[in-house]
N, C-alpha and C positions, 0 to 999 in steps of 0.2 A: 456439782457440789455434793458432798457426802450427806447421806441421810442421818439425821441425829436421832438417837434412841431415847435421850433423856427428856423428861418433861420440862416445860418452860421454867418452873421453879427450881428444879434440880440443876438445870443448866446454868441458871443465873447464879446460884450459890457456888457452883463449881468454878465459874468464871471469876466471881468475886474473890474466892479463895486464891485463885491463880494470880490475880492482880495484887492482892494484899500480901502475898508471900515474898515480894521483892524487898530485900533488905535495904535500908538506907545506906548511902555511900558512907563508909567508915572514915575515909580521909580523902585528901586531895589527890591521891593516886588512882582513884576510881574514875573510869569513863564508861560510856554506854555505846555499845556497838549495835547499830540498827539493821535488822534483816528485812522488815517490811511493815506495812500498815494495813490494818483491816478496819471495817466499820464495826463499832461496838454492837450495833443492833443485829449484825450478821454473824457475830463471833461467839455467841453464847455456848459455853462448853468447849471451845477450842483450846487446845493445849499442844505443846511441842515436846516430843520425847527425845529428839536429836540433841546431842551436845552442842554447845555454842562454838564460836569461831576459834576459841583457844583449845577446843577439844575436851573441856571439862565443865565450864560454867553452864548452869541451866539457862534455858531461854524462857523469859517471862514477858508478860504484857504490862505496859504502863498506859493507863487511861489518859488520853490527851483530847480534850474537847469531846467530840462524838466519835473519836477513833481509838483504836488500840494500837500502840507502837510496840512491836515485838523486838526485845533487846536481850543482850546478855552483858553482864558487867565484865570489863576488862581492865587491866592495869595500864595506867597512862605510861609509866616508865618502861614497863616490860612489853607492852603491846602497841599502844597508840603512838608514842613518840618514835619508835624505830620502824613504823609500818612501811614508809616509803622505801627504806633500805631493804627491808625483808621482802618486799614485792619484787626485787630483782633476783631473789632466790627461787628458781623455777620449781624445785621440789616443794618448798614451803608454800608457794603460791598455788600449786596444784592441789595440795591437801587442804589448805584453808578455803580455796574457792569451792571445793567439793562440799565442805562442811556448810558454807554459806548457802549453796544451792540446795542441799538436803533440807535445811531449815525452811527455806522459802517454799520448796516443794511440798513439805508436810503441811504448812499453813494453807497453801493454795488448794489442797485437797479438802479442806474444811470450810473455807470461806473465800470470797473474792479478796485478792491480795494485791497490793501495789508493792512490788519488790523494791528494796533499796539497792542502790549501787554498791558493789563490793567495796568495803573499806570506809563506809559511812560511820563516823564516830562523833558523838557529842560528849563534851567534857562535863556536862551536868544535866540533871533532869530538867532544870529550869530552861536551859538553852534548847533542849528538845521540844519542850512544850511551846516555847516562843516560836520556833520554826514551824511547827504544825499549825499554830494559830494563824501565822502570817500566810500560810498556804491553804487555808481551809477551803476557799472557793475552788481553787485549782484541784485539790484532792477530790472534792465532791464531783467535779467534772470528770476526772479520771475514773472514778468509780462508776459513773453512769456509762462511760465508754466501754469498760471491760465487763459489765454485768453479763453473766451467763455466757461468757466466751472463753476460749482457750487460744493460746498462740501456737501456730504451726510453722515450722521452717520448711521452705520448698527450694530445692536446687535442681537445675537442669544442666546436665553435662553433655557435651558433644561426644559421640562415640570416638574412641581413640583411633587415630590414623595409623595405617601400617608404617612401621619404621622404615626410613629411607637410608640405604647404606651411605655412609659418609666417605668422602674421598680423603685419603690421608693428607694431613697438613705437611706441606713440603717447605714452607717458609713462613717468616713472621707476617709477611703481607697476606698470605693465604689465610692465616689464622684470624687476622683482623678483619679481612673481608667476610669470612664465614660468620664471625660474631656480629658484624654489622647487619648481615642478612637475617640472622636469627632475631636481633633486636627489632628490625623493621617488621618482621612477620608478627612478632608479639604485639607491637604497637598497632598494627593494622587490625589484628584480631580483636584487640581490646576496644577499638573505636568503631568497628563496623556496626551497621544497623542490625537489630535483632530480626531473625527470620519471622515471616508472617505467622507461622504455626505457633511460635512461642508468644508473639504479641497477642494472638487470639486467646491463648490459654491464660495469659496474665490478665487480660481484660475480663475473662470469665470469672477468675478468682476475685477480682476487684468488686464485681457486682454482688457476689455472695458474702463478702467479708464486711466486717464493721470498719476495718482499717487495714491498710497494707503499708509496710515499711521496707525500704530497700535493705539488702543484706549488708552485713558488717564488713569493714575493711580487712579484717584478719583473714577471712575465707576467700577474698577475691583473687588471691594468688593461686588458688587450687587449679591443678592442671585440667584443662578442657571445660572449665566452668563457664557456661554460657549465660545463665541468668539465675538470680536468687532473690528471695524476698521472705519477710516474716509476715504471716497472715493472722490477723485477729479475727477468729471465726466464731460466730454464734454457734453454740452446741447443736441447736436444732438444724443447722445447715451442714453438719458433718456428713450425712449420707450423700448430699449433693456434691460436696467437696470430693469425697471418695470416688464418685462416678466420673467427675471431671479428670481426676488424676489417672484413673484407669483408661479413659478414652484417649488421653494424650499419650500414655505409654503404648497403647495398642496402635495408634495412628502413626507414631514416630518411626515404625518399621526398623527399629534398632539404630536409627540415626542419632537418637538421644537417649540418655538414661536419666530418669527422674528420681529424686531422693526426697522423702518427706520425713521430718522428725517432729516429735511432740507426743502428747500435748505438753506445753510449757506454761508457767506463769507468764504474765504479759510483760516480759523484760523490755521488749522493743517499743512499748507504747506508754511508758511512764516517763513523765518529765521529772527530773531530779532538781530539787530546789537548792541543793548544796553542792 
């Protein structure tokens, strides 16, 4: 967590100004896009310089119980209503997803942050406060879980096998037989038991982590991917984590390639109420 240079009184005044600067919704066309939630006691002086999800609206905090909900105002008709349709536009989705991620990342560098799922929209400030109040106990448990941690992504890939020359297809039967063999090989590879070396490494990570979550469905189709997980790692355990990764890489003797990404906000360890 970033060191804060402001005094307690200065930070409190800055945060109060930041919260109070949210303009009330002018009409029924206004909705609230949620990026994440922080604890008010942990967020004195926090601010977001990144633009909101629409590329222009500022990101501000709304005080909800003992939390701060970080939002930007969006148009219901221009943004919220057509959101599902626009998510089918890959270019728009990539740009909007990056803006969402940048806001969450900036927050997480300043305070422990529970990221909201991309596309979380509330139609009124009242509905946002009601949701937060209903989930107060759950949110407090989540903050205890992620305290002083970062999320790290870990993937282990098999070393690529040498290409096998293919026999030319001479008939439709040959083509179908070859496809059946390829499908069988993929199915067998996906269901086989993990090698002992990877099992041991995974168990070592589990011991040092606060929590471990399996990798997402999107990346499971990557070529030669053997194992993946998201690791919620206490920051004080990072040197131990680095040593374990180096040992695995050195012991694999080029049979495996390990890829580590992060640190990330705890995307994989937050329960979404909506």
